[in-house]
C-alpha positions in Angstrom: 17.0 -12.0 16.3 16.3 -9.1 14.0 12.6 -8.4 13.9 10.9 -6.3 11.3 8.3 -3.9 12.7 4.6 -4.0 11.8 4.8 -0.6 10.2 7.5 -1.9 7.8 5.4 -5.0 7.1 2.4 -2.8 6.3 4.4 -0.4 4.1 5.8 -3.4 2.2 2.4 -4.9 1.6 1.0 -1.6 0.4 3.9 -1.2 -2.0 3.4 -4.7 -3.4 -0.3 -4.0 -3.8 0.4 -0.7 -5.6 2.9 -2.6 -7.9 0.3 -5.2 -8.8 -2.3 -2.6 -9.5 0.2 -0.6 -11.6 0.4 -3.5 -14.0 -3.2 -3.0 -15.0 -2.9 0.8 -15.3 0.3 2.7 -14.4 -1.5 6.0 -14.0 -4.4 4.8 -11.9 -4.8 6.1 -8.4 -5.6 3.7 -5.6 -7.5 5.0 -2.6 -5.9 4.2 0.8 -9.1 2.5 1.8 -8.8 0.1 -1.1 -5.2 -0.7 -0.2 -6.1 -1.3 3.4 -9.0 -3.6 2.5 -6.9 -5.6 -0.1 -4.1 -6.1 2.4 -6.1 -6.3 5.6 -4.2 -3.3 7.1 -5.8 -0.9 9.5 -6.5 2.3 7.5 -5.2 4.8 10.0 -2.0 2.9 10.4 -1.6 2.5 6.6 -2.1 6.3 6.1 0.9 6.9 8.4 3.1 4.6 6.3 1.9 6.1 3.1 2.9 9.5 4.4 6.4 8.3 5.1 6.6 6.6 1.6 5.4 9.8 0.0 7.9 11.9 1.9 10.7 9.5 0.6 9.5 10.0 -3.0 8.4 6.3 -3.3 4.6 7.0 -3.6 2.7 9.9 -5.2 -0.5 10.9 -3.4 -3.4 13.0 -4.6 -6.2 14.4 -2.3 -9.8 14.9 -3.1 -12.5 13.1 -5.0 -10.9 10.5 -7.3 -7.7 10.9 -5.3 -5.4 8.2 -4.1 -1.9 7.1 -4.5 0.4 5.2 -6.9 4.0 4.3 -7.1 6.3 7.3 -7.9 8.6 5.1 -9.9 8.7 1.8 -11.7 8.6 -1.0 -9.1 11.8 -2.5 -10.6 13.6 0.7 -9.5 12.2 0.6 -5.9 14.1 -1.7 -3.5 13.1 -3.2 -0.1 16.0 -1.1 1.3 14.2 2.1 0.0 11.0 1.2 1.8 12.8 0.1 5.0 14.8 3.3 5.0 11.7 5.4 4.5 9.8 3.8 7.3 12.4 2.9 9.8 15.5 5.0 9.0 18.7 3.2 9.5 18.2 -0.4 10.8 20.9 -2.2 12.7 20.9 -5.6 14.3 22.8 -4.1 17.3 23.0 -0.5 18.5 26.8 -0.7 18.6 26.8 -0.4 14.7 24.9 2.9 14.8 27.4 5.8 14.6 25.2 7.8 16.9 25.2 5.1 19.7 28.4 4.3 21.4 27.2 3.4 24.9 28.7 -0.1 25.0 31.8 -0.3 27.3 33.4 -2.7 24.6 32.7 -0.3 21.7 35.1 -1.0 18.8 37.0 -3.6 21.0 34.5 -6.4 20.8 34.7 -9.5 18.6 30.9 -9.6 18.5 30.7 -6.2 16.9 32.3 -7.6 13.7 29.7 -10.4 13.7 26.8 -7.9 14.0 28.5 -5.9 11.2 28.5 -9.1 9.0 24.8 -9.7 9.8 24.0 -6.1 8.9 25.8 -6.3 5.6 24.1 -9.6 4.7 20.6 -8.2 5.5 21.3 -4.9 3.7 22.4 -6.8 0.6 19.2 -8.8 0.4 17.2 -5.6 0.9 19.1 -3.7 -1.8 18.9 -6.6 -4.3 15.2 -7.2 -3.9 12.8 -4.9 -5.8 9.2 -4.3 -5.2 8.6 -5.8 -8.6 10.3 -9.0 -7.4 8.0 -9.1 -4.4 4.9 -8.4 -6.5 5.8 -11.2 -8.8 6.3 -13.6 -5.8 3.0 -12.5 -4.3 1.1 -13.1 -7.5 2.7 -16.5 -8.0 1.9 -17.5 -4.4 -1.7 -16.1 -4.5 -2.7 -18.3 -7.5 -4.9 -21.1 -6.3 -3.8 -24.6 -7.2 -5.3 -26.0 -10.4 -6.8 -29.4 -9.9 -7.7 -31.9 -12.6 -11.2 -33.3 -12.2 -9.7 -36.8 -11.6 -7.8 -35.4 -8.6 -11.0 -34.2 -7.0 -12.8 -37.6 -7.2 -11.7 -39.9 -4.4 -12.6 -43.5 -4.4 -15.0 -44.5 -1.6 -13.6 -46.9 1.0 
């Protein structure tokens, strides 16, 4: 099955964290170390992903004292597809869908190739329709601890 790489996972988590922090102050810079700690991502690995996101124009970064990074655009305007493309490049469920890879002896004559094309289109659609703002909202909703009424915390003794 299609498996998303750890570098994409870390890039997505960093983007979600930046989107959440942007709500408090859109101009604030977040040090990479703070992102790494908040999302439990190894700092060196995160720095590589931030570099790819910066190169793709998704993150702005500033060096020096008081430096850090922030989203380059509104999180509503950044899609999961943008992040995946920045970190992975083109992502296909099977190599036969990649224009640069035609090693299969059944290339363009295989009934499975159409299936893999359908899978690719479905995944791509989800990636293109899901924004970083959507993911940040989901994250914040899921991160809220349950609220318990005092009566629910008191259990009768048996």
